[in-house]
Every structure is written in structure tokens, then in C-alpha cells.
C-alpha positions as CSV (number, residue, x, y, z in Angstrom):
1,X,141.9,-100.5,-26.3
2,X,144.6,-101.4,-28.8
3,X,143.9,-98.4,-31.0
4,X,144.0,-96.1,-28.0
5,X,147.3,-97.7,-26.9
6,X,148.7,-97.2,-30.4
7,X,147.7,-93.5,-30.5
8,X,149.2,-92.9,-27.0
9,X,152.4,-94.6,-28.1
10,X,152.6,-92.4,-31.2
11,X,152.0,-89.2,-29.2
12,X,154.5,-90.1,-26.5
13,X,157.3,-91.4,-28.7
14,X,160.6,-89.6,-28.6
15,X,161.6,-87.3,-31.4
16,X,163.9,-89.3,-33.8
17,X,164.4,-86.5,-36.3
18,X,168.1,-86.2,-35.5
19,X,168.5,-89.8,-36.6
20,X,167.2,-89.2,-40.1
21,X,170.6,-87.9,-41.3
22,X,171.9,-91.5,-40.7
23,X,169.5,-93.0,-43.2
24,X,171.5,-94.0,-46.3
25,X,169.1,-96.2,-48.2
26,X,166.5,-95.4,-50.9
27,X,163.6,-93.7,-49.1
28,X,160.1,-92.7,-50.3
29,X,158.4,-90.1,-48.1
30,X,154.7,-90.1,-49.0
31,X,151.7,-88.2,-47.5
32,X,148.3,-86.9,-48.3
33,X,148.0,-83.2,-49.1
34,X,145.0,-82.9,-46.8
35,X,146.5,-84.9,-43.9
36,X,145.7,-82.8,-40.8
37,X,147.4,-85.1,-38.3
38,X,150.7,-85.4,-40.2
39,X,150.7,-82.6,-42.7
40,X,152.9,-82.2,-45.8
41,X,155.1,-79.6,-44.1
42,X,156.2,-82.3,-41.7
43,X,156.9,-84.7,-44.5
44,X,158.9,-82.0,-46.3
45,X,161.2,-81.8,-43.2
46,X,161.6,-85.5,-43.3
47,X,162.5,-85.4,-47.0
48,X,165.1,-82.7,-46.5
49,X,166.6,-84.6,-43.5
50,X,167.0,-87.8,-45.5
51,X,169.5,-87.3,-48.2
52,X,168.4,-88.6,-51.6
53,X,164.8,-89.3,-50.5
54,X,161.9,-88.7,-52.8
55,X,158.8,-86.8,-51.6
56,X,155.3,-87.5,-53.0
57,X,152.3,-85.6,-51.8
58,X,149.1,-87.2,-52.9
59,X,146.3,-84.8,-53.8
60,X,142.7,-85.2,-52.5
61,X,144.0,-87.4,-49.7
62,X,144.2,-87.3,-45.9
63,X,146.1,-89.5,-43.4
64,X,144.8,-92.9,-44.7
65,X,146.5,-92.6,-48.1
66,X,146.4,-96.3,-49.0
67,X,142.6,-96.4,-48.3
68,X,141.8,-92.9,-49.7
69,X,143.9,-92.9,-52.9
70,X,145.1,-96.5,-53.4
71,X,145.8,-96.1,-57.1
72,X,147.9,-92.9,-56.6
73,X,149.8,-94.5,-53.7
74,X,150.5,-97.7,-55.8
75,X,151.6,-95.6,-58.7
76,X,154.0,-93.6,-56.5
77,X,155.5,-96.8,-55.1
78,X,155.8,-98.3,-58.5
79,X,157.5,-95.2,-59.9
80,X,159.8,-95.0,-56.9
81,X,160.7,-98.7,-57.1
82,X,161.6,-98.3,-60.8
83,X,163.9,-95.4,-60.0
84,X,165.9,-97.2,-57.3
């Protein structure tokens, strides 16, 4: 029931893309290359909308990036943290 409620909330949430231009802090946008639910093209738009953000697309990875490619995700976070 909780998982279903979470999915429904995600599907029904309002589009906040217009607010991304107001983000002025270091931002990492990360996704899996094979994410069918939230594909890289969507993350590319987020990256473009947030000035100064960094985009990382993890290969051989779907939506559950921290479970599917934990080492690649950790490396991306570590590299990003070193750069900010």
C-alpha cells in the first residue's frame, strides 16, 4: 500500500521544472543509461535547467542506480564532491 501510494504521488505531482532555474547550489544530476522510467533525456533537461550542474549517466544501469551500480554511483558522488 505504501509503495502504491508513493508511485501515485510521483505520477500526480505537479511539474516543478520551471523552478529549476532558481537552484543555485552545487547539483549532481545522476541517472542510469537504461532507465526506462526516468530516461537520460529527462535528466539532460534537468542538467540544462540547473546552471552549473554536473550530469553523470551510469552505463549498464536502470532506475535503481545505487543498487545496480553502487561502485559507479559512489565514484560519481566522490568525484563530484571533490569538485565542489
